[in-house]
C-alpha positions as CSV (number, residue, x, y, z in Angstrom):
1,X,206.9,105.1,99.7
2,X,207.4,101.6,100.9
3,X,211.0,100.4,100.3
4,X,211.9,97.1,99.1
5,X,212.8,94.4,101.5
6,X,213.7,90.8,100.3
7,X,214.1,87.9,102.6
8,X,215.8,84.9,101.2
9,X,214.8,81.9,103.3
10,X,213.9,78.3,103.5
11,X,210.7,77.0,105.2
12,X,212.3,75.0,108.0
13,X,214.7,77.6,109.1
14,X,214.3,79.0,112.7
15,X,216.2,82.1,112.1
16,X,214.4,82.8,108.8
17,X,211.2,82.6,110.7
18,X,212.5,84.9,113.4
19,X,213.4,87.5,110.6
20,X,209.9,87.3,109.1
21,X,208.2,87.7,112.5
22,X,210.4,90.7,113.3
23,X,209.5,92.4,110.1
24,X,205.8,91.6,110.4
25,X,205.7,92.9,113.9
26,X,207.2,96.3,112.7
27,X,204.4,96.3,110.0
28,X,206.9,96.1,107.3
29,X,206.1,94.5,103.8
30,X,208.7,92.2,102.4
31,X,209.1,89.8,99.6
32,X,209.8,86.3,100.8
33,X,211.9,84.1,98.4
34,X,212.2,80.3,99.2
35,X,215.6,79.5,97.9
36,X,215.0,75.7,98.5
37,X,212.6,75.6,95.6
38,X,214.3,78.1,93.3
39,X,218.0,77.6,92.1
40,X,218.1,80.8,90.3
41,X,217.1,82.8,93.4
42,X,219.6,80.9,95.4
43,X,222.4,81.9,92.9
44,X,220.9,85.5,93.2
45,X,221.3,85.4,97.0
46,X,224.8,84.1,96.9
47,X,225.9,86.6,94.4
48,X,224.5,89.4,96.7
49,X,225.6,88.0,100.1
50,X,228.6,85.8,99.1
51,X,227.0,83.3,101.5
52,X,224.9,80.2,101.0
53,X,223.3,80.2,104.3
54,X,220.0,81.7,105.1
55,X,218.4,84.0,106.1
56,X,219.7,86.7,104.0
57,X,217.9,90.1,104.1
58,X,218.3,92.7,101.5
59,X,217.0,96.1,102.5
60,X,217.4,98.4,99.6
61,X,220.8,96.9,98.8
62,X,222.0,96.6,102.4
63,X,222.7,92.9,102.8
64,X,222.4,91.2,106.2
65,X,223.2,87.5,106.7
66,X,221.4,85.9,109.6
67,X,219.0,87.2,112.2
68,X,220.7,90.2,113.4
69,X,218.0,92.7,114.9
70,X,220.4,95.5,115.4
71,X,221.8,95.6,111.9
72,X,218.2,95.2,110.5
73,X,217.1,98.1,112.7
74,X,220.1,100.2,111.5
75,X,219.3,99.5,107.8
76,X,215.7,100.3,108.3
77,X,216.7,103.6,110.0
78,X,219.0,104.4,107.2
79,X,216.3,103.9,104.7
80,X,214.1,106.2,106.7
81,X,216.8,109.0,106.9
82,X,217.4,108.6,103.1
83,X,213.7,109.3,102.5
84,X,213.7,112.2,104.9
85,X,216.9,113.7,103.2
86,X,215.1,113.3,99.7
87,X,212.0,115.0,101.1
88,X,214.0,117.8,102.6
89,X,215.9,118.4,99.3
90,X,212.7,118.2,97.3
91,X,211.1,120.8,99.5
92,X,214.2,123.1,99.3
93,X,214.3,122.7,95.5
94,X,210.7,123.7,95.3
95,X,211.3,126.6,97.5
96,X,214.1,127.8,95.4
97,X,212.0,127.5,92.3
98,X,209.2,129.5,93.8
99,X,211.7,132.3,94.6
100,X,212.8,132.6,91.0
C-alpha cells in the first residue's frame, strides 16, 4: 500500500524541484501542493512545520523542512519498517487464530 507523501512547494524553488526529482527517481508517488497559489494550503504547511519556507515534505506525518536526502531516506525507511511490522503482526494474529 502506497503511503501518503506530500510536498509543499512553489514552482521557482530550486530545492523544491530537487525534492520532487529525488522522489521521482525513487519511483515514489507524492502529492505536490503549490503554496504560492493556495493560501489555505500555505497555512496548513506552516501549521505542520512551524516554517513558512519551502520545501516542506510530509511523509506520513514526519515533517522535513528543506531538501535533506538523509532525513527523507530515514522517514521512508521508517515507513517501510512500519508496514513490515504491521504485516508481521497480521500474520502472527492469523496464525494464532488458526491454532484456536
